[in-house]
Structure formats: C-alpha cells, structure tokens
C-alpha positions, 0 to 999 in steps of 0.5 A: 693448158699451157707451158708453165702449166705443162712443166708444173704437170711433168713435175709433179708427174716426176715426183711420183714417177721418177721414170718420167723425167728427163734430166737433158735440157734439150729432151725436157724442152721437146717433152714440154712440146710434145704433152703440150700438143696434146694437152692443149684443149685439156685445162689445168683444174676445173671448179666443177670435178677434174683436177689434172693431178688427182689423174696422173695420181690415179694412173699412177696408182692403177697401171705399171706403165709410165704415165703419158699425155695421150692418158692424160687427154683420155681421162679429160673426155671420159670425164667430160662425156660423163659430165654431158650424160649427166647433164640435162640441157634445161629452158633455155630463156630464147625465145623459142621462135627464135630457133637461132637463139634457142639453139645458141642458149643450148649451145652454151650451157653445153659448153659449159657444163664439158668445160667444167664452168657449170655442174649438169642439170640432172632432170628434176625428180618426181616426187609423189605428195597431193596434185597442185590446187590449180590441176584440181580445180581444172579436173573438176571443170572439164569432169574428166580426162577427156573433154565430152566433145572429144569422147562424143568424137570418139564413140564410132571408134570405141563401140565397145567403151560407148556401149558400156559406158550409156549402160553405167548412165542409163543405169542398165546391167554392163554385159561386158563386166561379167563373164560370158558362159556361151561364148566364154568371152572374158570380162571387157571383152565382147560375145561372139558368135559360136558357130560349130564345126563339122567335128562338133567343137564350137567356134567364135571369130566374128563379134556381135554387136550385142551381147548373149541374152544369157551373160545380159541376165548373168550382168543383171542377176549381178546387179541386182544382189549388188542393190539388195546388199 
C-alpha cells in the first residue's frame, strides 16, 4: 500500500475504533509512516478474497486491544499461506526439457495465487463412472494389467503364485485354495514342514515346495463338487 491507501486505512480504522486516531499533525504523519513501513507488501484489496477493511473489522470485533499495523500484516500472511495450502500446481505449458522455463512458469502461477491475482488451483476430484473407452480398448489389447513377458520374468520371484496360475490354466486343482488340515496353513499360504519337537508338539517353519497330499485331495474334492453343481 502507498501512503494514500494507508491514510485511507487509518481513517477507516479511526471510524471503527477512535482510540487509533492521532490529532496532532506530527503524530498523524508518524503513524502513516509506521503503518506504511509494515504494510508495504500488503495490498489494499485483491480480486480473490482479501480486503484490508475486512481484516480491520474482524480485529475490532475479536480483540479488545487497538489494532496495530503488525496485526494487519500477520492476517495478510495467514491469508497467503491459506491460499497456497489450497493450491495445487497445474502442469506447466512450458517444455519439460527446459527446467528453467518449467520452474519459472510454476513460480509465476504461485506468485499470482499468493498475491490474490489468480484463484488457487485445486486438485481435480476423482469421480465415479465407467472407464474411458481408450482404457477398455487398451486392456483388451494387452489382456492383463501385467504384460505376459513381465509376468514370465516375475515367475522365479513368485513361485507360489506362478504354480497357482499354472494349475488354473491347466485345469489342475489349486491346492492353495483350501486350508491344509495337516500343517494348518490357511488358504492362499503354502504348506510348511511339520516337525515333531521333543515335547510332542508339531512345528512347521520350512516352506514346502509342493502342497501336502491331503491338501491336494481336499482341493480335488472341492473342484469335483463345484463341477457337479
């Protein structure tokens, strides 16, 4: 704000709180100089959400103490922080291979939001609805979220999953689809070796490469029932 705007602010403040009025010429000039020093980077009003008169009025209503220029400056900084917190950087139109231009465009957008020249850019809300047509076509083209070449490379790192997928593909019962009654491995978890401890209890910590025969029989019986139904 320049000196004329500061004088207008002080006149408005004096109407709301007469305690801030300075009657002497020297005192009034010193007051204008002090306020301008602290409010030099504070705008009188912006296009989006800021008016210094509203800040002054809010202070008079909320605080029993006379307003000081630092109170206005702090409200302006809080207003700027709130706007930037609600702002999400849009993708710049600059060439991403030009880091300087990319950064300059981001900074210009942020400065415009902070100064009240532009509104904050919010995140676009995720909405419901059918997938886009091009996504459906792409999924039909590749047949899976994971391409077959990548799935093949992952086989050695996921032997249990690979075995289950192979069983489903060949029509063999998926033994891991049921709970193992021998080692008590839950569905989806590979079987473990059961070793008898000296006190007679069973322990199973080593993962088996193949399911227990009883588990395979249970999965086979379950598949037969499903086919019969």
